[in-house]
C-alpha positions in Angstrom: 11.0 -4.4 -11.2 7.7 -2.7 -11.6 5.5 -1.4 -8.8 1.7 -1.8 -9.3 -0.4 0.7 -7.3 -4.0 -0.2 -6.4 -6.4 2.2 -4.6 -9.7 1.8 -2.9 -9.9 5.6 -2.9 -10.4 8.0 -5.8 -6.9 7.9 -7.2 -6.6 11.6 -8.0 -4.4 12.2 -5.0 -2.0 9.4 -6.1 -1.9 10.7 -9.7 -1.0 14.2 -8.5 1.1 13.1 -5.5 3.4 11.0 -7.7 3.1 13.1 -10.9 1.7 10.1 -12.9 0.8 10.6 -16.5 -1.6 8.8 -18.8 -0.3 6.6 -21.6 -1.9 5.6 -24.9 -3.8 2.8 -23.1 -5.4 5.3 -20.7 -3.2 3.8 -17.9 -1.4 6.1 -15.4 2.2 5.5 -14.8 5.5 7.2 -14.1 8.8 7.0 -12.2 8.9 7.6 -8.5 12.2 7.5 -6.6 13.8 5.9 -9.7 11.1 3.1 -9.7 8.6 2.4 -12.4 5.1 2.6 -11.0 1.7 1.9 -12.7 -1.7 2.7 -11.3 -4.3 0.0 -11.8 -7.9 1.2 -12.0 -9.0 -2.0 -10.1 -7.5 -4.9 -8.3 -9.2 -7.1 -10.9 -6.8 -5.6 -13.5 -4.0 -7.4 -11.8 -2.8 -10.4 -14.0 -2.3 -13.4 -11.8 0.7 -14.6 -13.8 2.7 -11.4 -13.5 6.1 -11.9 -11.9 8.9 -9.4 -11.1 6.4 -7.0 -9.6 5.8 -5.4 -6.2 2.3 -4.4 -5.2 1.3 -1.3 -3.2 -2.3 -1.0 -2.2 -4.0 1.9 -0.3 -7.4 2.2 1.2 -9.4 3.2 4.2 -11.1 1.6 7.1 -13.4 2.6 10.0 -12.2 3.6 13.4 -12.7 1.0 16.1 -11.7 0.2 19.6 -8.2 -0.8 18.3 -7.8 1.9 15.7 -7.9 5.7 16.0 -8.7 8.2 13.2 -5.4 9.0 11.4 -3.8 5.6 12.2 -2.2 3.8 9.3 -3.0 0.0 9.3 -0.8 -2.2 7.2 0.0 -5.7 6.2 2.6 -6.9 3.7 5.7 -8.8 2.9 8.6 -8.4 5.4 10.8 -6.3 3.0 8.1 -3.7 2.3 6.8 -3.7 5.9 10.3 -2.9 7.2 10.5 0.1 4.8 7.0 1.2 5.7 8.0 1.2 9.4 11.1 3.2 8.7 9.1 5.7 6.6 6.5 6.1 9.4 9.2 6.6 12.0 10.7 9.4 9.9 7.2 10.9 9.5 6.3 10.3 13.2 3.2 8.4 12.0 1.5 5.7 14.1 1.5 2.4 12.1 -0.3 -0.7 13.2 0.3 -4.1 11.6 -2.9 -6.1 11.1 -4.0 -9.5 10.0 -6.7 -10.0 7.4 -7.3 -13.6 8.4 -9.3 -14.0 11.7 -6.4 -14.7 14.1 -6.1 -17.7 16.3 -3.8 -15.6 18.5 -5.8 -12.9 20.4 -2.7 -10.6 20.4 -3.0 -10.1 16.7 -5.1 -7.2 15.5 -7.7 -8.3 12.9 -9.0 -6.1 10.1 -12.1 -7.2 8.2 -11.1 -6.8 4.6 -12.7 -9.9 3.0 -12.2 -8.7 -0.6 -8.5 -8.2 -0.1 -7.7 -11.4 1.9 -7.7 -13.8 -1.1 -5.2 -11.5 -3.0 -3.0 -11.1 0.1 -2.9 -14.9 0.6 -2.0 -15.4 -3.1 0.7 -12.8 -3.0 2.2 -14.4 0.1 2.1 -17.9 -1.4 3.8 -16.7 -4.6 6.3 -14.7 -2.5 5.4 -11.4 -4.2 6.5 -8.3 -2.4 3.5 -6.3 -1.4 2.4 -3.6 1.0 -1.2 -2.7 1.9 -1.9 0.5 3.8 -5.3 1.6 5.2 -5.9 5.0 6.7 -8.5 5.0 9.4 -11.3 7.4 8.6 -11.8 10.2 8.1 -9.4 10.5 5.2 -8.9 14.2 4.3 -6.3 15.7 2.2 -3.8 15.5 5.1 -4.4 11.8 5.4 -4.0 11.3 1.6 -0.8 13.4 1.7 0.5 11.1 4.5 -0.2 8.0 2.4 1.7 9.5 -0.6 4.6 10.5 1.7 4.8 7.0 3.2 4.8 5.3 -0.3 7.3 7.8 -1.6 9.7 7.0 1.2 9.1 3.2 0.7 9.9 3.6 -3.0 13.0 5.7 -2.4 14.3 3.2 0.1 14.3 0.6 -2.7 16.8 2.7 -4.6 19.1 3.1 -1.6 18.8 -0.7 -0.8 19.8 -1.6 -4.4 23.2 0.1 -4.2 
């Protein structure tokens, strides 16, 4: 099982935070928590026919009436969302589940990420495990470190679940 990592942010903090190294194809990859992870330079590098993958995506969004600076917004498949909630509990981080599709239900929190929505719909329909995290601006080094910590814990929980 390979994890593919996609970032809307400059990926330096992910490369350093996970200790990724460049291979002969100029791609960054490595092992985190016993899991193979590969950093994609763009979501467009994702091959639609890939199977046996799990997708992790990080990005940012603006503060709004529903979201405070420093909040982590997320959407994903149930397995990875559960792990993200566990990780955020351990880190005492506020996490908010959002919908990318304009909700019919007013109790759902909507996040306008039009460029991500088609990918998320495709991953859901193909039953691919995925987790998208967005840090509410401003993202400073502390926010980047939180994203790395959350992802690191999500990846390490995979190992403990496999046993």
